[in-house]
matplotlib code that plots the C-alpha trace (Angstrom):
import matplotlib.pyplot as plt

x = [20.6, 20.4, 17.4, 14.6, 15.2, 12.3, 10.6, 8.5, 6.1, 5.1, 2.5, 1.8, 4.0, 2.1, 3.7, 4.6, 1.7, -0.8, -0.4, -2.5, -1.1, -3.5, -3.1, -6.3, -8.1, -7.0, -4.6, -1.1, -0.4, 2.0, 0.1, 3.1, 5.2, 5.0, 5.0, 2.5, 4.9, 3.6, 5.9, 6.4, 10.0, 8.7, 6.3, 6.8, 7.0, 6.1, 2.7, 1.9, -0.3, -0.7, -0.7, -3.5, -2.9, -5.7, -4.5, -7.7, -10.7, -12.0, -9.1, -11.0, -13.4, -10.4, -10.2, -7.5, -4.7, -5.3, -4.9, -2.0, -3.5, -4.0, -1.8, -3.6, -1.5, -3.5, -2.3, -4.9, -4.7, -6.8, -4.4, -6.1, -3.3, 0.2, 3.3, 6.1, 9.5, 12.2, 15.7, 18.3, 21.7, 23.6, 26.3, 26.7, 25.7, 22.2, 20.1, 16.4, 13.7, 10.0, 7.3, 3.7, 1.1, -2.5, -5.0, -8.7, -11.7, -14.3, -15.9, -13.2, -9.6, -6.8, -3.4, -0.3, 2.8, 5.9, 9.3, 12.5, 15.3, 18.5, 21.5, 24.7, 24.4, 27.1, 28.0, 27.1, 30.4, 32.6, 36.1, 36.8, 37.6, 40.7, 42.1, 41.7, 42.5, 39.1, 35.5, 36.6, 39.2, 36.5, 34.3, 37.1, 36.5, 33.0, 29.9, 27.5, 23.7, 22.2, 18.6, 16.2, 12.5, 9.9, 6.5, 3.5, 0.1, -2.9, -6.0, -9.2, -12.0, -15.3, -18.5, -21.5, -23.8, -23.6, -23.9, -22.1, -18.4, -16.6, -12.8, -10.5, -7.0, -4.4, -1.0, 1.9, 5.3, 8.1, 11.4, 14.5, 17.1, 20.2, 20.5, 22.9, 22.3, 22.1, 22.3, 25.8, 29.0, 31.5, 30.9, 32.7, 30.6, 27.4, 28.0, 29.2, 26.1, 24.5, 20.9, 18.1, 14.4, 11.9, 8.9, 5.7, 2.7, -0.4, -3.5, -6.9, -9.4, -12.9, -14.7, -18.1, -19.3, -22.8, -24.0, -27.5, -29.5, -28.0, -24.5, -24.7, -22.3, -22.4, -19.0, -18.7, -15.4, -14.2, -10.5, -7.9, -4.3, -1.7, 1.7, 4.3, 8.0, 10.4, 12.4, 13.0, 11.0, 8.2, 5.2, 2.0, -0.9, -3.9, -6.8, -10.1, -12.6, -15.9, -17.1, -19.8, -20.0, -22.7, -21.5, -23.8, -21.9, -23.0, -21.8, -23.3, -23.8, -22.2, -22.1, -21.0, -21.9, -20.0, -20.0, -17.0, -16.4, -12.8, -11.3, -7.7, -5.5, -1.9, 0.0, 3.3, 6.2, 6.1, 6.5, 5.0, 1.8, -0.2, -3.2, -5.3, -5.0, -7.8, -10.4, -13.3, -14.0, -17.4, -17.3, -19.8, -18.5, -19.7, -18.3, -20.3, -19.3, -21.3, -20.9, -22.4, -21.3, -17.5, -17.2, -16.9, -17.4, -16.2, -17.1, -16.0, -16.8, -16.0, -17.2, -15.7, -17.1, -14.3, -14.7, -11.5, -10.8, -12.7, -15.0, -13.9, -14.7, -12.4, -13.7, -12.5, -14.2, -12.9, -13.7, -12.2, -13.2, -12.2, -11.4, -10.1, -9.2, -5.6, -6.2, -8.1, -8.5, -9.0, -8.8, -9.7, -10.0, -9.6]
y = [2.9, -0.8, -3.1, -2.9, 0.7, 3.0, 4.2, 7.3, 8.4, 12.0, 13.4, 17.0, 18.3, 16.4, 14.8, 11.1, 10.2, 11.9, 9.5, 6.3, 3.1, 0.2, -3.4, -4.4, -1.5, -2.3, 0.0, -1.3, 1.6, 0.6, 1.8, 1.1, 3.7, 7.3, 8.6, 6.0, 4.8, 1.8, -1.2, -0.7, -2.0, -5.6, -6.0, -8.9, -7.1, -10.3, -10.2, -6.7, -6.5, -2.7, 0.4, 3.0, 6.5, 8.9, 12.4, 14.3, 15.3, 11.7, 10.8, 12.7, 9.8, 7.8, 10.3, 12.7, 10.2, 10.5, 14.3, 14.0, 11.1, 7.3, 4.6, 1.3, -1.7, -4.3, -7.9, -9.9, -10.4, -11.9, -14.7, -17.9, -20.4, -19.1, -19.7, -17.2, -17.5, -15.0, -15.5, -12.9, -12.2, -9.0, -7.3, -7.5, -11.2, -10.5, -13.6, -13.6, -15.9, -15.2, -17.6, -17.0, -19.5, -19.0, -21.7, -22.2, -22.4, -20.1, -19.4, -19.9, -18.9, -19.5, -17.8, -18.3, -16.3, -16.6, -14.9, -14.9, -12.3, -12.0, -9.8, -9.7, -5.9, -3.3, -0.7, 2.9, 4.1, 3.6, 4.9, 7.6, 6.1, 8.3, 6.7, 3.0, 0.8, -1.0, -1.4, -4.2, -2.0, 0.7, -1.9, -3.7, -4.1, -2.7, -4.7, -5.4, -4.9, -8.0, -8.2, -11.0, -11.2, -13.9, -13.2, -15.4, -14.5, -16.7, -15.6, -17.3, -15.8, -17.2, -16.1, -16.8, -15.9, -13.7, -10.6, -11.6, -12.2, -13.3, -13.0, -14.0, -12.8, -13.7, -12.0, -12.7, -10.9, -11.5, -9.5, -9.2, -6.5, -5.5, -1.8, 0.7, 2.8, 6.5, 7.7, 7.2, 9.2, 6.8, 6.7, 3.4, 1.8, 3.4, 1.7, -1.6, -2.0, -5.4, -4.3, -6.1, -5.9, -8.3, -6.9, -8.8, -7.8, -10.0, -9.2, -11.0, -9.6, -10.9, -9.0, -9.4, -7.5, -7.4, -5.7, -4.4, -2.8, -0.1, -1.3, -0.1, -1.8, -2.7, -3.6, -5.0, -5.8, -7.2, -7.0, -7.2, -6.0, -6.6, -4.9, -6.2, -5.4, -6.3, -3.0, -1.2, -3.8, -4.6, -3.0, -4.7, -2.9, -4.0, -2.6, -4.4, -2.9, -3.6, -1.3, -1.1, 1.2, 1.8, 3.1, 4.6, 5.4, 7.8, 10.1, 13.4, 12.5, 9.7, 9.1, 6.8, 6.4, 4.5, 3.5, 2.3, 1.0, 0.4, -0.7, 0.1, -1.4, -0.8, -3.0, -1.7, -3.4, -4.2, -1.2, 1.3, 2.9, 4.3, 6.3, 4.7, 1.0, 0.9, 3.1, 2.9, 5.0, 5.3, 7.0, 8.1, 9.3, 10.2, 11.2, 13.3, 14.0, 15.9, 17.8, 20.9, 21.5, 21.5, 21.9, 18.9, 19.3, 16.9, 16.8, 14.3, 14.4, 12.0, 12.5, 10.4, 9.8, 8.7, 7.0, 8.5, 11.6, 14.6, 14.0, 15.4, 15.9, 15.7, 17.3, 18.3, 20.4, 20.8, 21.7, 21.3, 23.4, 22.5, 25.7, 24.0, 20.4, 21.1, 23.6, 23.1, 25.2, 23.6, 24.0, 22.5, 23.3, 20.7]
z = [1.8, 0.9, 0.5, 3.0, 4.1, 4.9, 1.7, 1.4, -1.4, -1.9, -4.4, -5.3, -2.5, 0.2, 3.2, 3.2, 5.4, 3.1, 0.2, 0.6, -0.9, -1.5, -2.6, -4.6, -2.9, 0.7, 2.5, 3.5, 5.8, 8.5, 11.6, 13.8, 11.9, 13.1, 9.5, 8.3, 5.6, 3.7, 3.3, -0.5, -0.3, 0.4, -2.5, -5.0, -8.4, -10.3, -8.6, -9.8, -12.9, -13.0, -10.8, -10.7, -9.4, -8.3, -7.8, -8.6, -6.5, -6.1, -3.8, -1.0, -0.4, 1.0, 3.9, 5.2, 4.6, 0.9, 0.8, -1.7, -3.7, -3.8, -5.3, -5.9, -6.7, -8.7, -8.4, -10.4, -14.1, -16.9, -17.9, -16.9, -17.3, -17.2, -15.1, -14.8, -13.0, -12.4, -11.0, -10.3, -8.9, -8.2, -6.2, -2.4, -2.6, -3.8, -4.9, -5.7, -7.1, -7.9, -9.2, -10.2, -11.5, -12.6, -13.5, -13.7, -16.0, -17.4, -14.0, -11.4, -11.3, -8.9, -8.5, -6.3, -6.2, -4.0, -3.8, -1.9, -1.8, 0.2, 0.2, 2.2, 2.4, 3.0, 5.6, 4.9, 6.6, 3.6, 3.5, 0.9, -2.5, -2.9, 0.3, -0.8, -3.7, -4.1, -3.0, -0.7, 1.0, 1.5, 3.3, 5.2, 8.9, 8.8, 9.8, 6.8, 7.0, 5.4, 4.3, 3.4, 2.6, 1.8, 0.1, -0.5, -2.1, -2.8, -4.7, -5.7, -7.8, -8.9, -10.8, -8.6, -11.5, -14.6, -12.5, -9.3, -8.5, -5.3, -4.7, -1.9, -1.5, 1.2, 1.4, 3.7, 3.7, 6.1, 6.0, 8.1, 8.2, 10.1, 10.7, 12.4, 15.5, 14.5, 18.1, 19.2, 19.8, 18.2, 14.4, 14.0, 16.7, 15.2, 11.8, 13.3, 15.5, 15.0, 15.5, 13.6, 13.0, 11.6, 9.8, 8.9, 6.8, 6.7, 4.7, 4.2, 1.7, 0.7, -2.0, -3.5, -6.6, -7.9, -11.1, -11.2, -14.0, -16.2, -15.3, -11.8, -9.4, -5.7, -4.2, -0.7, 0.9, 4.2, 5.0, 7.8, 7.6, 10.3, 10.6, 13.0, 13.6, 16.4, 16.3, 19.7, 21.7, 19.2, 17.6, 16.3, 14.7, 12.8, 10.9, 10.2, 7.9, 6.1, 3.3, 0.7, -2.4, -4.9, -8.3, -10.9, -14.2, -16.8, -19.6, -18.3, -14.7, -12.6, -8.9, -6.2, -2.6, 0.1, 3.7, 5.7, 9.2, 10.4, 13.7, 14.4, 17.2, 18.3, 20.7, 21.9, 23.6, 27.3, 29.5, 26.9, 28.0, 25.1, 26.1, 23.3, 22.3, 19.7, 18.1, 15.7, 12.6, 10.8, 7.4, 4.8, 1.4, -2.1, -5.4, -7.9, -11.5, -14.0, -17.3, -18.7, -22.3, -22.4, -18.7, -16.2, -12.5, -9.7, -6.0, -3.4, 0.3, 3.1, 6.7, 9.5, 13.0, 15.3, 18.7, 20.2, 18.1, 16.8, 13.9, 10.6, 6.9, 3.8, 0.6, -2.8, -5.5, -9.0, -12.6, -16.0, -19.0, -22.5, -24.3, -27.5, -28.3, -27.2, -24.4, -21.1, -18.0, -14.6, -10.9, -7.5, -3.9, -1.1]

ax = plt.figure().add_subplot(projection="3d")
ax.plot(x, y, z, "-o")
ax.set_aspect("equal")
plt.show()
């Protein structure tokens, strides 16, 4: 369909709810969506510095939602003083503008990015091209589905000392879309329905990094993500989490250990009666990597203790043996 439609990401044959999407290490899962689809359609591409994909055994430490893998969208960059602007126009009355600016000094950096996009849209119930003379005739008399979105991101990063770093990130995305009712008997009425939904994503992230001896790293993060949409009466969900991870790098043996506490809440529209409004999750996880000759082994385990659901573990074990420089044999079980 047009802009703002539901998007799904699948990896290695997994279901759409089994691929975890992060922004700077924080999930953007829409907890109000039955399939847990992230709102990837409303991300400002000018703010994206790079994208990291984890599809190996290490993805297990993110829990059962990362069974297929993890996609981490990185927004920070190393350019201290730069301003970029982007303007666009397209068919169906599409207009867009995006701006990003970085400034700072040797120890402290700031970044702000903003974007706006709108489109008049079109109807999916087009008449057959062999029955009309033009695209306008194919759309004549049909209600269009317009879309608009607004994004704003603020970031600040400072070096507390030669071995410590503190970073703050605030993200706000607001989008509006018209959509058609898929549950009607009259096709013309279905595609002329003037239903609409407003979607909002808010995210607050505070991260502290400390490097100890031998390049070991301790990373602590506090975050809160809120998803809200007005469709079918209204849904609002939020996830608050605090995590800490200790990483010990090495050539022959490397390891990391993490602890995570999350609190999820879901508020439905008036009249709905969910059996559970909120629940807590406590998680312990570890990743172990070691090498014996030409063979590398990987193990990742995450164990979750849940207040309202059964406890559970997610694990992956894998190996890779280098037979020759151009040939390797590997496998994993999860």
